[in-house]
Backbone as numpy.savetxt, mean C-alpha at the origin, in Angstrom:
# Nx Ny Nz CAx CAy CAz Cx Cy Cz
22.53 -1.62 -23.25 21.09 -1.81 -23.49 20.46 -2.64 -22.37
21.09 -3.76 -22.05 20.54 -4.63 -21.00 20.56 -3.93 -19.64
21.56 -3.08 -19.44 21.67 -2.33 -18.19 20.48 -1.38 -18.05
20.11 -0.74 -19.16 18.99 0.21 -19.17 17.68 -0.51 -18.82
17.45 -1.65 -19.45 16.21 -2.40 -19.19 16.18 -2.88 -17.74
17.34 -3.21 -17.20 17.42 -3.68 -15.81 16.99 -2.58 -14.86
17.46 -1.35 -15.11 17.09 -0.24 -14.24 15.60 0.06 -14.36
15.07 -0.01 -15.58 13.63 0.23 -15.80 12.82 -0.82 -15.04
13.28 -2.07 -15.10 12.60 -3.15 -14.39 12.66 -2.93 -12.88
13.83 -2.50 -12.40 14.00 -2.23 -10.96 13.07 -1.11 -10.52
12.99 -0.05 -11.33 12.11 1.08 -11.00 10.65 0.62 -10.95
10.26 -0.20 -11.92 8.89 -0.73 -11.96 8.62 -1.59 -10.73
9.61 -2.41 -10.36 9.46 -3.31 -9.22 9.30 -2.51 -7.93
10.16 -1.50 -7.76 10.10 -0.64 -6.57 8.76 0.09 -6.53
8.31 0.58 -7.70 7.04 1.28 -7.79 5.88 0.37 -7.42
5.95 -0.87 -7.87 4.90 -1.85 -7.58 4.84 -2.14 -6.08
6.01 -2.37 -5.48 6.09 -2.66 -4.04 5.59 -1.46 -3.24
6.06 -0.27 -3.62 5.65 0.96 -2.94 4.14 1.17 -3.06
3.61 0.92 -4.27 2.18 1.07 -4.52 1.34 0.13 -3.68
1.78 -1.14 -3.59 1.03 -2.11 -2.80 1.12 -1.79 -1.32
2.27 -1.26 -0.88 2.43 -0.87 0.53 1.48 0.28 0.85
1.41 1.26 -0.04 0.51 2.40 0.15 -0.94 1.92 0.18
-1.29 1.03 -0.74 -2.64 0.49 -0.82 -3.00 -0.24 0.47
-2.05 -1.06 0.95 -2.27 -1.83 2.18 -2.41 -0.89 3.37
-1.60 0.18 3.41 -1.65 1.13 4.53 -2.99 1.85 4.53
-3.46 2.26 3.33 -4.76 2.93 3.21 -5.87 2.00 3.69
-5.81 0.74 3.28 -6.81 -0.25 3.67 -6.78 -0.44 5.18
-5.57 -0.49 5.77 -5.41 -0.70 7.20 -6.01 0.46 7.99
-5.70 1.69 7.57 -6.21 2.86 8.28 -7.73 2.96 8.14
-8.24 2.62 6.96 -9.69 2.63 6.74 -10.36 1.61 7.64
-9.77 0.41 7.71 -10.31 -0.66 8.54 -10.29 -0.25 10.00
-9.21 0.42 10.41 -9.07 0.86 11.80 -10.16 1.87 12.14
-10.41 2.80 11.21 -11.45 3.81 11.42 -12.81 3.16 11.57
-13.12 2.21 10.71 -14.40 1.50 10.75 -14.52 0.73 12.07
-13.41 0.09 12.47 -13.39 -0.69 13.71 -13.64 0.22 14.91
-13.00 1.39 14.91 -13.17 2.33 16.01 -14.61 2.85 16.05
-15.18 3.12 14.87 -16.56 3.59 14.81 -17.52 2.52 15.35
-17.27 1.26 14.99 -18.09 0.15 15.49 -17.97 0.04 17.00
-16.76 0.23 17.52 -16.55 0.14 18.97 -17.32 1.25 19.68
-17.29 2.45 19.12 -17.99 3.59 19.72 -19.50 3.34 19.75
-20.01 2.71 18.71 -21.45 2.42 18.64 -21.86 1.47 19.77
-20.99 0.49 20.04 -21.32 -0.51 21.05 -21.41 0.12 22.45
-20.48 1.03 22.74 -20.45 1.61 24.09 -21.41 2.78 24.25
């Protein structure tokens, strides 16, 4: 029983880390696009 809960917890933890990494990557690419657009406007 405890082994099962441990694996469920591990899966949730991995999912959480993966989710935050994806969220951060999306935010980074969005920020990069905005930054590039701002740079283009200046020149």
